[in-house]
C-alpha positions, -999 to 999 in steps of 0.1 A, spaced: 129 -619 377 156 -596 390 164 -564 370 201 -555 369 210 -525 390 227 -508 361 195 -511 340 174 -496 368 198 -466 370 196 -461 332 157 -461 333 156 -436 362 180 -413 343 159 -414 312 127 -409 331 138 -378 350 159 -362 322 131 -365 296 154 -386 274 126 -407 262 105 -377 251 103 -383 214 67 -378 207 74 -362 173 54 -330 181 48 -310 149 29 -277 141 18 -264 108 4 -229 100 -12 -219 67 -26 -185 60 -50 -174 31 -62 -140 22 -96 -130 8 -99 -112 -15 -65 -121 -30 -61 -85 -45 -73 -51 -35 -85 -21 -55 -90 8 -31 -81 25 2 -104 14 30 -110 -21 16 -107 -49 41 -86 -81 36 -96 -111 57 -68 -134 67 -77 -170 77 -53 -191 97 -53 -229 98 -32 -244 126 -28 -282 126 -10 -301 153 -2 -338 154 6 -364 181 -20 -353 206 -11 -316 208 -33 -300 235 -42 -265 223 -61 -259 255 -29 -256 275 -21 -222 259 -16 -207 225 -10 -173 209 -16 -161 174 -4 -127 161 -3 -108 128 18 -77 124 -8 -59 101 -40 -71 117 -65 -44 127 -71 -64 159 -59 -96 175 -69 -127 155 -100 -145 168 -96 -183 171 -118 -213 176 -110 -250 183 -120 -272 153 -107 -305 169 -81 -317 193 -56 -313 165 -68 -283 146 -76 -246 152 -90 -219 129 -84 -181 133 -94 -150 114 -83 -113 114 -87 -83 91 -65 -56 77 -78 -23 63 -60 -11 32 -42 22 39 -29 49 16 6 36 22 -5 1 10 -21 16 -21 9 37 -30 32 7 -24 10 -17 -44 9 -45 -19 7 -54 18 28 -81 36 13 -100 65 36 -118 89 17 -143 111 31 -163 141 15 -190 162 30 -201 195 15 -232 212 23 -247 246 19 -285 242 22 -318 259 30 -352 244 15 -386 244 47 -402 258 36 -413 292 70 -412 308 78 -377 297 65 -347 316 87 -319 302 65 -292 285 71 -283 249 67 -249 232 63 -248 194 64 -218 171 55 -215 135 55 -185 111 39 -177 77 42 -147 54 14 -137 30 15 -109 4 -16 -93 -11 -11 -72 -42 -31 -44 -57 -52 -55 -87 -31 -56 -119 0 -48 -98 32 -42 -119 63 -32 -99 79 1 -111 108 23 -100 100 49 -74 114 84 -85 126 109 -60 117 146 -58 148 166 -67 139 193 -93 138 230 -86 102 242 -86 93 263 -117 57 275 -124 49 259 -158 11 256 -160 -22 268 -146 -49 247 -130 -69 226 -153 -107 226 -158 -124 198 -139 -131 168 -160 -111 179 -191 -103 149 -213 -66 140 -216 -55 137 -252 -18 134 -261 -11 132 -299 24 117 -297 43 90 -316 36 55 -303 60 50 -275 55 18 -255 48 26 -218 77 10 -200 87 40 -179 68 61 -155 44 87 -169 56 114 -145 92 126 -139 87 122 -101 89 158 -91 66 188 -87 71 220 -107 43 241 -91 18 238 -63 -8 262 -48 -32 250 -21 -51 283 -22 -58 281 -60 -61 243 -57 -37 229 -83 -4 210 -86 18 205 -116 39 175 -124 65 174 -153 60 144 -176 88 119 -180 111 119 -210 105 107 -236 68 117 -233 47 85 -234 19 81 -259 -13 78 -240 -36 81 -270 -66 58 -265 -55 49 -230 -72 55 -197 -49 76 -174 -59 79 -138 -41 100 -111 -45 91 -75 -38 113 -44 -38 96 -10 -59 68 -24 -85 90 -42 -88 98 -79 -84 135 -90 -90 154 -122 -60 163 -143 -52 177 -178 -21 180 -200 -5 214 -204 25 230 -221 34 234 -258 48 198 -259 22 183 -235 50 181 -210 31 190 -178 3 172 -160 -18 197 -141 -41 184 -115 -68 198 -92 -58 198 -55 -87 193 -31 -88 219 -2 -86 191 24 -54 176 10 -29 165 36 9 161 32 30 141 26 10 135 -6 11 99 -19 9 102 -57 1 73 -80 -8 69 -116 -23 40 -136 -26 34 -173 -54 11 -183 -55 -1 -146 -18 -9 -145 2 11 -120 32 30 -135 40 57 -109 42 58 -71 60 84 -51 56 108 -22 56 147 -22 61 165 11 44 198 0 74 220 10 72 241 -22 34 247 -21 22 282 -19 -12 294 -7 -27 322 -28 -59 337 -16 -81 341 -48 -94 376 -54 -131 379 -63 -147 405 -84 -184 414 -79 -210 417 -107 -221 454 -108 -257 442 -115 -257 418 -85 -234 428 -57 -243 396 -38 -230 373 -65 -192 370 -67 -176 364 -102 -147 340 -104 -113 356 -112 -100 356 -147 -73 330 -151 -44 342 -174 -34 321 -204 -4 299 -195 29 310 -211 54 284 -222 88 302 -218 106 274 -236 86 279 -267 85 317 -264 115 329 -244 110 366 -256 75 368 -241 74 397 -216 58 373 -191 91 354 -191 
């Protein structure tokens, strides 16, 4: 049987141009995270990637898997001729904790062939997937900015003092803190935050304050309980990531650069009966100038 010359030309054109390459190559990437929420700085999140290719995709010819928040490059293994599995980890940072979530952007690139025997043109496929892992009991809240002029309003609190605020029942729908710092002294080891207005009712609730991912001791000061005074560890670094939770629900998250902080060197008095034993300095009683403007200390 003779094949028409025009038909032969059409076949040759399709063969060398790859015009008959319609193998239907597909690529699918799914990513899961474990655990699905995090609770502390330093916690590790494991991301698992499932990569499925159809129509005789040959993974052995070259592939690349990346994740923009992974501690190291994902480790992959071949499950079958059509499937791969990869894993990587991410360690929760203070920035993740202050933000309340971490976003993972994963990408897989595969160099593939096709089962179409008359096609020899290589194919490169790319697939992306985004996964978000939230802090436990995450509730988005507005992020205040630090704008107020620093005013010394309270003295350091005693470690472990219980926070009790006898106020009317105001539903906590706004941040607990105003978002600025009124006083800070790294030498004496304290930092003061004005409370938000109206002052929320925290009676019977568990308030936790977190600096750079670690809980700190705080107390309420001022005649109207309008200042939150917290201990400042000596190894604190700035910028300081400040967060608060009420009954494990995040209500505050902002950053403080430490620019207004002073560093007072505490003076120590010695016991006349034991010159080798220093006595802590006497801390003056805080003065609320709003309530007593005629006080000489004001």
